[in-house]
C-alpha positions in Angstrom: 0.3 -0.2 0.1 1.5 3.3 -0.7 1.9 6.2 1.4 1.0 9.4 0.7 1.9 13.1 2.4 0.2 15.8 2.5 0.4 19.4 4.4 -2.2 19.9 7.1 -4.7 17.3 9.1 -8.0 15.5 8.3 -10.4 17.5 6.5 -7.7 19.8 4.9 -8.4 20.2 1.3 -4.7 18.5 0.4 -6.5 15.6 2.2 -9.1 15.4 0.5 -7.3 15.9 -2.8 -5.0 13.2 -1.8 -8.2 11.2 -1.0 -9.6 11.7 -4.3 -6.3 11.2 -6.4 -5.3 7.9 -4.5 -8.6 6.3 -3.1 -6.8 4.2 -0.8 -3.3 4.3 1.0 -1.5 5.6 4.3 -2.0 9.2 4.6 0.2 11.4 6.5 -0.4 14.8 7.7 2.7 16.7 8.2 2.9 20.6 9.6 4.9 22.1 6.8 5.3 21.7 2.8 9.1 21.2 3.7 8.3 18.6 6.0 6.1 16.7 3.3 9.0 17.6 0.5 11.1 16.0 3.3 9.3 13.0 3.7 9.3 12.0 0.3 13.1 13.0 -0.4 13.5 10.3 2.2 12.0 7.6 0.6 9.5 7.3 3.9 6.4 8.4 1.7 5.7 7.2 -1.9 4.4 10.2 -2.9 3.0 13.4 -1.9 -0.1 15.7 -3.0 1.1 19.6 -2.4 -1.3 22.9 -3.9 0.6 25.0 -6.2 -2.1 27.6 -7.7 -5.4 28.8 -6.3 -7.7 30.5 -9.2 -8.6 33.7 -6.8 -5.4 34.1 -4.2 -2.8 33.4 -7.0 0.3 31.1 -6.6 2.0 29.1 -3.3 5.0 30.5 -3.9 6.8 28.2 -1.2 5.9 24.8 -2.9 7.5 26.6 -6.3 11.0 27.3 -4.6 10.4 23.7 -2.7 10.4 21.8 -6.0 13.7 23.8 -7.4 15.1 22.7 -3.6 14.4 19.2 -3.7 14.5 16.4 -6.6 11.0 16.1 -7.0 8.9 14.8 -10.1 5.4 16.1 -11.2 3.5 12.6 -11.7 -0.1 14.1 -11.7 -2.4 17.0 -11.5 -5.9 17.7 -9.6 -8.0 20.4 -9.6 -10.2 20.9 -6.5 -12.9 23.1 -6.3 -12.6 24.9 -3.2 -16.5 25.8 -0.9 -15.1 27.4 2.0 -17.7 27.2 5.2 -17.7 28.9 8.7 -17.7 26.4 11.3 -17.9 26.9 14.6 -19.0 24.9 18.1 -22.5 23.7 18.4 -24.5 26.2 20.0 -27.9 25.6 22.0 -29.4 29.0 20.3 -28.2 29.1 16.7 -29.9 32.7 16.0 -27.3 35.7 16.3 -24.6 32.9 16.8 -22.7 35.3 13.8 -22.8 38.1 15.8 -21.0 36.6 19.1 -17.9 35.4 16.6 -15.1 37.7 17.4 -11.8 35.6 15.7 -11.9 33.7 12.6 -9.2 31.2 12.2 -7.9 29.9 8.9 -4.8 29.4 6.6 -3.8 33.0 5.2 -4.9 32.1 1.7 -8.3 30.7 2.8 -8.7 34.1 4.8 -7.5 35.8 1.5 -9.8 34.1 -0.6 -13.0 35.3 1.6 -12.0 38.8 2.1 -15.5 40.2 1.4 -16.9 37.8 4.0 -14.4 39.8 6.6 -15.8 43.5 4.7 -19.2 42.4 5.5 -18.8 41.2 9.5 -16.4 44.3 10.6 -16.3 43.1 14.0 -14.2 40.0 13.0 -11.0 39.6 13.0 -9.2 37.2 10.7 -6.3 35.0 12.4 -3.8 32.9 10.7 -3.9 29.2 11.4 -1.2 26.8 9.6 -4.2 24.9 7.4 -7.9 25.0 7.2 -8.2 21.7 9.4 -5.5 22.6 11.8 -7.8 25.8 12.4 -11.2 23.4 12.4 -9.7 21.6 15.1 -8.2 24.6 16.7 -11.4 25.9 17.4 -13.1 22.4 18.7 -10.5 22.0 21.1 -10.9 25.5 22.5 -15.1 25.3 22.8 -15.5 29.0 22.6 -18.3 30.7 20.7 -16.5 33.8 19.9 -14.3 31.7 18.1 -14.7 30.1 14.4 -13.0 28.7 11.8 -13.4 28.9 7.5 -12.9 25.3 6.6 -14.2 22.2 4.3 -17.7 20.7 5.3 -15.4 16.9 5.7 -13.6 19.4 8.5 -16.6 20.1 10.2 -17.6 16.4 10.3 -13.8 15.7 11.6 -14.2 18.2 14.2 -18.1 18.0 15.4 -18.3 21.8 14.5 -21.3 23.2 13.2 -21.6 25.0 9.5 -23.3 28.3 10.2 -22.7 29.6 6.6 -21.6 28.4 3.4 -19.6 29.9 0.3 -17.5 32.1 2.0 -15.4 32.3 -0.8 -15.2 35.4 -2.5 -16.3 33.9 -5.9 -17.9 30.2 -6.3 -15.5 29.4 -9.0 -12.6 28.8 -6.7 -10.3 26.2 -7.6 -7.0 25.1 -6.6 -4.6 23.0 -8.7 -2.5 20.4 -6.7 0.2 18.4 -8.1 0.8 15.0 -7.2 5.4 14.5 -6.7 7.7 11.5 -6.3 11.0 11.0 -6.3 10.9 9.3 -9.8 8.7 9.7 -12.4 6.6 7.3 -13.8 5.5 6.1 -17.5 2.3 7.4 -18.6 1.5 6.9 -22.1 -1.6 9.7 -22.2 0.8 12.1 -20.7 -0.3 15.9 -22.5 1.2 18.0 -19.9 4.9 19.1 -19.1 6.5 21.3 -16.2 10.1 22.7 -16.2 12.0 25.1 -14.0 14.8 27.0 -16.1 17.1 30.2 -16.1 17.6 32.3 -18.9 20.9 34.0 -20.3 21.1 37.5 -20.1 20.9 38.6 -23.6 17.8 40.7 -25.4 15.0 38.6 -26.3 15.9 35.8 -24.3 12.5 35.0 -23.0 10.8 35.8 -26.4 12.8 33.2 -27.9 12.2 30.2 -25.8 8.1 31.2 -25.9 9.0 31.5 -30.3 10.2 28.1 -30.4 7.3 26.6 -28.1 5.0 28.5 -30.5 6.4 27.2 -33.4 6.0 23.9 -32.1 2.3 24.4 -31.6 2.9 23.8 -27.7 0.3 25.7 -25.5 2.1 27.8 -22.3 -0.2 27.5 -19.5 1.5 29.2 -16.6 4.8 31.0 -16.5 6.0 31.9 -12.7 9.1 33.9 -11.8 10.9 33.4 -8.6 14.2 35.3 -7.0 17.1 33.3 -6.7 19.2 33.2 -3.9 22.1 34.9 -3.7 21.7 36.5 -7.4 19.6 39.9 -6.8 17.1 40.0 -9.6 17.7 37.4 -11.2 15.2 34.7 -11.8 14.2 31.1 -11.8 11.5 30.4 -14.5 8.7 27.8 -13.5 6.9 26.9 -16.7 3.8 24.6 -17.5 3.5 22.9 -20.6 0.5 21.5 -22.8 0.8 19.2 -25.8 -2.9 17.5 -26.2 -2.9 15.8 -29.5 1.3 15.1 -30.0 3.5 12.6 -28.8 5.8 13.3 -25.8 8.7 11.7 -28.0 8.3 15.3 -30.1 8.0 17.3 -27.1 11.1 15.9 -25.6 13.0 16.8 -29.1 11.9 20.4 -28.7 13.3 20.4 -25.3 16.7 19.5 -26.5 16.4 22.5 -28.8 15.6 24.9 -25.6 19.1 24.0 -24.0 20.6 26.4 -26.3 18.4 28.9 -25.3 19.2 28.6 -21.7 21.2 28.5 -18.7 19.9 25.8 -16.7 17.0 23.3 -17.3 15.6 21.3 -14.7 12.1 18.6 -16.7 10.0 18.3 -13.9 7.8 15.7 -15.0 5.5 14.7 -18.1 2.2 13.7 -16.4 -1.9 13.7 -17.9 -3.5 16.9 -17.2 -6.4 16.9 -15.7 -9.8 19.3 -17.1 -11.2 21.6 -14.6 -14.6 20.9 -15.1 -14.1 17.2 -15.5 
């Protein structure tokens, strides 16, 4: 049975996604994303499921940096629809329960995704927690009606909390993209996506030349993320996602051989099957 690591606790969106991806296995909850990468790197976990970007709050920068720091391969992706709920301890009187809440705990990205809720309820303070499920666990343990958590419906079930309000996210079309990582890649004959880490030469048109190579090869660049390089002020590492639906992986690999002449460094993070956002 496979061992799968994730950041958070039971009921976290990472846990929900890992369960969706693997169905069964030994799931290990860890406190930080670095802990997750460390466990896979040590061989104590076969896979990990980590969030990489959210459709409202943007990129989870830490995980881009960790993909650079550790020798990992991306072997799959999943989109999880994020529905945020306001969770509190069960109250004898539900009426007016929301008015009694003074602090709401959650992961900073979740708090960011629910900014309209806090604008509409100015007496409620947003308090940062390590993740959504941990926030639910804390609120359950405190037993204080003045505290609530923003987390999933699943977290409410795990921690015996009452759902006071659903759909707290600013936009109902709220999705998080997760990637599955492993120490080594796997052969995926259905692969139609590839992720890269690279640095460019410091010459005019370097980025344009790279993009032209992909355009001429009819490869769709779906994501470019730049991250600062430590020890090299104002120099950047680029994370790039490529989609090549309807093309052979072998042809894309040949195209990437041409890319070597246009970049300083290149790390292929993996070939894998893309997931339809609404699929």
